[in-house]
C-alpha positions as CSV (number, residue, x, y, z in Angstrom):
1,M,96.3,96.1,113.4
2,S,99.4,95.5,115.4
3,T,102.2,97.9,116.0
4,L,105.9,96.9,115.6
5,I,107.8,97.7,118.7
6,L,111.5,97.3,118.5
7,E,113.8,96.8,121.5
8,V,116.9,97.6,119.6
9,E,117.2,99.8,116.5
10,P,118.1,97.5,113.6
11,A,121.0,98.5,111.5
12,V,122.0,97.2,108.1
13,V,125.6,96.2,107.6
14,E,125.5,94.5,104.2
15,V,123.3,94.3,101.2
16,E,123.3,91.9,98.3
17,V,120.9,92.0,95.3
18,T,120.6,89.0,93.1
19,A,118.5,88.4,90.0
20,N,115.6,87.4,92.3
21,D,116.2,88.5,95.9
22,L,117.2,91.4,98.2
23,I,119.5,90.0,100.9
24,V,120.0,92.2,103.9
25,D,122.5,91.4,106.8
26,L,121.8,93.2,110.1
27,A,124.2,94.2,112.8
28,D,122.7,91.8,115.2
29,G,123.4,88.8,113.0
30,R,120.0,88.4,111.3
31,R,119.8,88.0,107.6
32,M,116.6,88.9,105.7
33,I,115.8,87.6,102.1
34,V,112.9,89.1,100.3
35,P,111.9,88.8,96.7
36,L,112.7,91.6,94.4
37,A,109.0,91.5,93.3
38,W,108.3,93.4,96.5
39,Y,110.3,96.3,95.1
40,P,109.6,96.7,91.4
41,R,112.2,99.4,90.7
42,L,114.9,96.8,91.8
43,L,113.2,94.1,89.9
44,F,113.3,96.1,86.6
45,A,116.7,97.6,87.2
46,K,120.0,96.7,85.5
47,D,122.4,94.8,87.5
48,S,124.8,97.7,87.7
49,E,122.0,99.9,89.1
50,R,121.0,97.2,91.7
51,Q,124.7,97.0,92.9
52,N,125.0,100.8,93.3
53,W,123.5,101.1,96.8
54,Q,124.5,103.0,99.9
55,L,123.5,103.0,103.6
56,L,121.7,106.0,105.0
57,G,122.7,107.2,108.5
58,D,123.8,104.4,110.8
59,G,122.2,101.8,108.5
60,Y,118.5,102.7,109.1
61,A,117.8,102.6,105.3
62,I,119.2,101.5,102.0
63,E,119.3,103.9,99.0
64,W,119.7,103.2,95.4
65,P,120.5,106.6,93.9
66,D,120.3,105.4,90.3
67,L,116.7,104.2,90.9
68,D,115.4,106.8,93.4
69,E,114.6,103.9,95.6
70,H,114.8,104.0,99.4
71,I,114.0,101.0,101.7
72,G,113.9,101.5,105.4
73,I,114.9,98.6,107.6
74,E,111.9,98.9,109.9
75,G,109.5,98.6,107.0
76,L,111.5,95.6,105.7
77,L,111.3,94.0,109.1
78,A,107.5,94.6,109.2
79,G,107.1,93.0,105.8
80,R,106.1,96.1,103.9
81,H,106.3,96.0,100.2
82,S,106.9,99.0,98.0
83,G,104.2,101.6,98.4
84,E,104.7,102.8,94.8
85,S,101.5,103.0,92.7
86,R,101.2,101.2,89.5
87,K,100.7,104.5,87.7
88,S,104.0,105.9,89.3
89,L,105.9,102.7,88.4
90,D,104.6,102.8,84.8
91,R,105.8,106.5,84.4
92,W,109.2,105.5,85.8
93,L,109.5,102.6,83.5
94,S,108.3,104.8,80.5
95,A,111.0,107.4,81.3
96,R,113.7,104.7,81.4
97,R,112.7,103.6,77.9
98,G,112.7,107.1,76.6
């Protein structure tokens, strides 16, 4: 297993969520595009919930308060998908329907 070592702390400056992708612009000019399938709460969210995001701190993470979803930029850069278990996601989806 390798360890991610960052020379500069990455910072998010802009976020866009489409029907299929999470697009994140970083302060250093990079743009990351990852599939929403990596983050099921975003995938199953209403568009209005996807668009209601905010940056935490100096852009070290993105939060979707309506979805109780937080994505750290270091994890995103490392290619980490959501760590939520299927059981937890099923409970969340069930509560949304109720």
